[in-house]
C-alpha positions as CSV (number, residue, x, y, z in Angstrom):
1,M,-110.9,78.1,8.5
2,Q,-107.5,78.9,10.0
3,N,-108.1,82.6,9.6
4,A,-111.4,82.4,11.5
5,S,-109.6,80.5,14.2
6,Y,-106.9,83.2,14.4
7,S,-109.6,85.9,14.6
8,A,-111.5,84.2,17.4
9,E,-108.2,83.7,19.3
10,A,-107.3,87.4,18.8
11,Y,-110.7,88.5,19.9
12,K,-110.5,86.3,23.1
13,K,-107.1,87.7,23.8
14,Q,-108.3,91.3,23.4
15,Q,-111.3,90.5,25.8
16,I,-108.8,89.3,28.5
17,L,-106.5,92.3,28.0
18,T,-109.3,94.8,28.3
19,A,-111.4,93.2,31.0
20,S,-111.8,94.6,34.5
21,P,-110.5,92.5,37.4
22,E,-114.1,91.7,38.3
23,M,-114.8,90.5,34.7
24,L,-111.5,88.5,34.7
25,T,-112.7,86.7,37.9
26,L,-116.0,85.9,36.2
27,M,-114.1,84.6,33.2
28,L,-112.0,82.4,35.4
29,Y,-115.0,80.9,37.1
30,N,-116.5,80.2,33.7
31,G,-113.3,78.6,32.5
32,A,-113.1,76.4,35.6
33,I,-116.7,75.2,35.0
34,K,-116.0,74.6,31.3
35,F,-112.9,72.5,32.1
36,I,-114.7,70.5,34.8
37,N,-117.5,69.8,32.3
38,E,-115.0,68.7,29.8
39,G,-113.3,66.5,32.4
40,I,-116.6,64.9,33.3
41,K,-117.4,64.3,29.6
42,F,-114.0,62.6,29.0
43,V,-114.2,60.5,32.2
44,K,-117.6,59.2,30.9
45,E,-116.0,58.5,27.5
46,K,-113.1,56.8,29.3
47,D,-110.5,59.1,27.7
48,C,-108.1,59.5,30.6
49,L,-105.6,61.7,28.9
50,K,-108.2,64.3,27.8
51,S,-110.0,64.2,31.2
52,N,-106.7,64.7,33.0
53,K,-105.7,67.6,30.8
54,A,-109.1,69.4,31.3
55,L,-109.2,68.8,35.0
56,I,-105.6,70.0,35.5
57,R,-106.6,73.2,33.8
58,A,-109.5,73.6,36.2
59,Q,-107.1,72.8,39.1
60,D,-104.7,75.5,37.8
61,I,-107.6,78.1,38.0
62,L,-108.3,77.1,41.6
63,I,-104.6,77.6,42.4
64,E,-104.7,81.0,40.8
65,F,-107.8,81.9,42.9
66,M,-106.1,80.8,46.1
67,A,-102.8,82.6,45.2
68,T,-104.4,85.9,44.5
69,L,-106.7,86.2,47.6
70,D,-105.9,89.2,49.7
71,M,-106.0,87.7,53.2
72,Q,-106.6,91.1,54.8
73,Y,-110.2,90.6,54.1
74,D,-112.6,88.2,55.9
75,I,-114.1,87.1,52.6
76,A,-110.7,85.9,51.4
77,K,-110.3,83.9,54.7
78,Q,-113.7,82.3,53.9
79,L,-113.0,81.6,50.3
80,Y,-109.6,80.0,50.7
81,P,-110.8,76.8,52.4
82,L,-113.6,76.5,49.9
83,Y,-111.2,76.9,46.9
84,N,-108.9,74.4,48.6
85,Y,-111.7,71.9,49.1
86,V,-112.7,72.2,45.4
87,Y,-109.1,71.8,44.4
88,R,-108.7,68.7,46.5
89,I,-111.9,67.1,45.2
90,L,-110.9,67.9,41.6
91,I,-107.6,66.0,42.2
92,E,-109.5,63.1,43.8
93,G,-112.1,63.0,41.1
94,N,-109.3,63.1,38.5
95,M,-107.2,60.4,40.1
96,K,-110.2,58.1,40.6
97,N,-112.2,59.1,37.5
98,D,-115.0,59.8,40.0
99,V,-117.8,61.7,38.2
100,N,-119.6,62.3,41.6
101,K,-116.6,64.2,43.0
102,L,-116.3,66.2,39.8
103,E,-120.0,67.1,39.8
104,E,-119.6,68.2,43.4
105,A,-116.7,70.5,42.4
106,K,-118.8,71.8,39.5
107,G,-121.7,72.6,41.7
108,I,-119.6,74.6,44.1
109,M,-118.0,76.5,41.3
110,L,-121.4,77.2,39.8
111,E,-122.6,78.7,43.1
112,L,-119.5,80.8,43.5
113,R,-119.7,82.0,39.9
114,D,-123.4,82.9,40.2
115,T,-122.8,84.7,43.5
116,W,-119.9,86.6,42.0
117,S,-122.1,87.6,39.0
118,Q,-124.8,88.9,41.3
119,A,-122.3,90.9,43.3
120,M,-121.0,92.4,40.1
121,K,-124.5,93.4,39.0
122,K,-125.3,94.9,42.4
123,A,-122.1,96.9,42.5
124,Q,-122.8,98.2,39.0
125,Q,-126.3,99.2,40.1
126,E,-125.0,101.0,43.1
127,K,-122.4,102.7,41.0
128,N,-125.1,103.9,38.5
129,T,-127.2,105.1,41.4
130,V,-124.3,107.1,42.8
131,S,-123.6,108.6,39.4
132,V,-127.2,109.6,38.9
133,T,-127.4,111.1,42.4
134,A,-124.1,113.0,41.9
135,G,-125.3,114.2,38.5
136,A,-128.6,115.5,40.1
137,I,-126.7,117.2,42.9
138,N,-124.1,118.8,40.5
139,G,-126.7,119.6,37.8
């Protein structure tokens, strides 16, 4: 079983190392949602240590999002306060074991993740259209 665990970990590491910046962002959104879900589960089970650990991991992802925003762009200026809000309600939900706050944070992260995913799909479609058009012009 240990070998299978090692293989899964190696695969996950390889995915991260070869992922595009866009895909890494999607992976971070998914990670934050996963950790918030774990935090909610452990709060409900009254396991404060495990909920704290999971929610801190989600908070760390929000810190990473805020730290890597390029504030030259308007979207970054709009995302920063939203990320900061989610970060703060995660802290509050963690400190007070407040599932409602954690659910609110999860809802916002789900919306952000879904929006990001749609933007990635649209960008890929536009890229494919440009490639086909360029091929037709050059062909």
